[in-house]
C-alpha positions in Angstrom: 56.9 -77.3 -5.0 57.0 -81.0 -5.8 54.0 -82.8 -7.2 53.4 -86.5 -7.3 51.5 -87.6 -10.4 50.2 -91.1 -11.2 50.6 -92.0 -14.9 50.5 -95.1 -17.0 53.3 -95.7 -19.4 53.3 -98.7 -21.7 50.6 -100.3 -19.6 52.4 -99.9 -16.3 51.5 -97.5 -13.5 54.1 -95.0 -12.2 54.1 -92.3 -9.5 56.2 -89.5 -10.9 57.5 -86.7 -8.7 57.9 -83.4 -10.6 58.1 -79.6 -9.9 56.0 -79.1 -13.0 52.2 -78.8 -12.9 50.4 -82.2 -12.8 48.6 -81.5 -16.2 52.0 -81.0 -17.9 53.3 -84.4 -16.6 50.0 -86.1 -17.7 50.3 -84.6 -21.2 53.9 -85.8 -21.5 52.9 -89.3 -20.5 50.1 -89.3 -23.1 52.5 -88.1 -25.8 55.0 -90.8 -24.8 52.3 -93.5 -25.0 51.2 -92.2 -28.4 54.7 -92.3 -29.8 55.3 -95.8 -28.4 52.1 -97.0 -29.9 53.2 -95.7 -33.3 56.5 -97.5 -33.1 55.0 -100.8 -31.8 52.3 -100.8 -34.5 55.0 -100.3 -37.2 57.0 -103.4 -35.9 54.8 -105.6 -33.7 57.6 -108.0 -32.9 59.5 -105.4 -30.8 59.5 -105.8 -27.1 58.3 -103.0 -24.8 61.9 -102.2 -24.0 62.8 -102.1 -27.7 59.9 -99.7 -28.3 60.9 -97.6 -25.4 64.5 -97.4 -26.6 63.5 -96.5 -30.1 61.1 -93.9 -28.8 63.9 -92.5 -26.5 66.2 -92.3 -29.6 63.5 -90.5 -31.6 63.0 -88.0 -28.7 66.7 -87.5 -28.3 67.0 -86.8 -32.0 64.3 -84.2 -31.8 65.9 -82.6 -28.7 69.3 -82.4 -30.4 67.8 -80.8 -33.5 65.8 -78.4 -31.4 68.9 -77.4 -29.4 70.8 -76.9 -32.7 67.9 -74.7 -33.9 67.9 -72.7 -30.7 71.7 -72.1 -31.0 71.2 -71.0 -34.6 68.4 -68.6 -33.5 70.6 -67.3 -30.7 73.4 -66.6 -33.2 71.0 -64.9 -35.6 69.6 -62.7 -32.7 73.2 -61.8 -31.7 73.9 -60.8 -35.3 70.7 -58.7 -35.4 71.6 -57.1 -32.1 75.1 -56.3 -33.4 73.6 -54.9 -36.6 71.1 -52.8 -34.6 74.0 -51.5 -32.5 76.0 -50.5 -35.6 72.8 -48.9 -37.1 72.3 -47.0 -33.9 75.9 -45.7 -34.0 75.5 -44.7 -37.6 72.2 -42.9 -36.8 73.9 -41.1 -33.9 76.7 -40.0 -36.3 74.1 -38.9 -38.9 72.2 -36.9 -36.3 75.4 -35.3 -35.1 76.2 -34.3 -38.6 72.7 -33.1 -39.2 72.9 -30.8 -36.1 76.2 -29.4 -37.4 74.8 -28.8 -40.9 71.6 -27.2 -39.5 73.8 -24.8 -37.4 75.9 -24.1 -40.6 72.7 -23.4 -42.6 71.4 -21.1 -39.8 74.8 -19.3 -39.8 74.7 -18.9 -43.6 71.1 -17.6 -43.5 72.1 -15.0 -41.0 75.1 -14.0 -43.1 72.9 -13.8 -46.2 70.4 -11.7 -44.4 73.1 -9.3 -43.3 74.5 -9.1 -46.8 71.1 -8.5 -48.5 69.6 -6.0 -46.0 70.3 -2.3 -46.8 69.4 0.7 -44.7 67.8 3.5 -46.8 68.5 6.8 -45.0 66.2 8.8 -47.3 63.1 6.9 -46.1 63.3 7.4 -42.4 65.9 4.7 -41.9 63.6 2.1 -43.4 65.2 -1.3 -43.8 64.7 -2.9 -47.1 65.8 -6.1 -48.8 68.3 -5.6 -51.6 66.1 -7.7 -53.9 63.1 -5.5 -53.2 65.1 -2.3 -53.8 66.3 -3.6 -57.2 62.9 -4.7 -58.1 61.5 -1.2 -57.3 64.2 0.4 -59.3 63.7 -1.9 -62.3 59.9 -1.3 -62.2 60.5 2.4 -62.0 62.7 2.3 -65.0 60.3 0.2 -66.9 57.3 2.4 -66.1 59.0 5.8 -66.7 58.3 7.4 -70.1 61.0 7.1 -72.7 62.6 10.4 -73.9 64.2 10.7 -77.2 68.0 11.2 -77.0 69.4 14.3 -78.6 71.9 14.3 -81.3 74.5 15.5 -78.8 73.7 12.6 -76.5 74.0 10.2 -79.4 77.4 11.7 -80.5 78.6 12.1 -77.0 79.8 15.7 -77.5 78.2 18.1 -75.0 79.6 21.3 -76.8 78.1 20.4 -80.1 74.7 21.7 -81.0 
């Protein structure tokens, strides 16, 4: 929608047609007048045309630098997006490796459980862990009374008395 806005620039009235909101166009006109006043107060001998041209050059300089900054920011954003993509790929690879390693750990734990579980048939097929079995046997040996060896046992000859 086009809006017609009446503004005053450098003391002259203008009817401007714009698709922007009228308040925006009025703010632009105020800023242009402010800048032109700064330039004309710095060099009072300049004509209105000279002031307008210098103001236009100043605005064009700002626009060019702003566009350069925008391009730099776009380039940085592109680099960040590329880095994020690479990080995402690395994370996906790490997660895949983690899943593989977890499966391997589970497999090894299962194998370890198979190797350390013993069925004891003398206790109603009770299943015991090998560590528990050894611990019980060690405790039994520690807690049993010591008997003195005989001379025969010391000499290793069973026929000798």
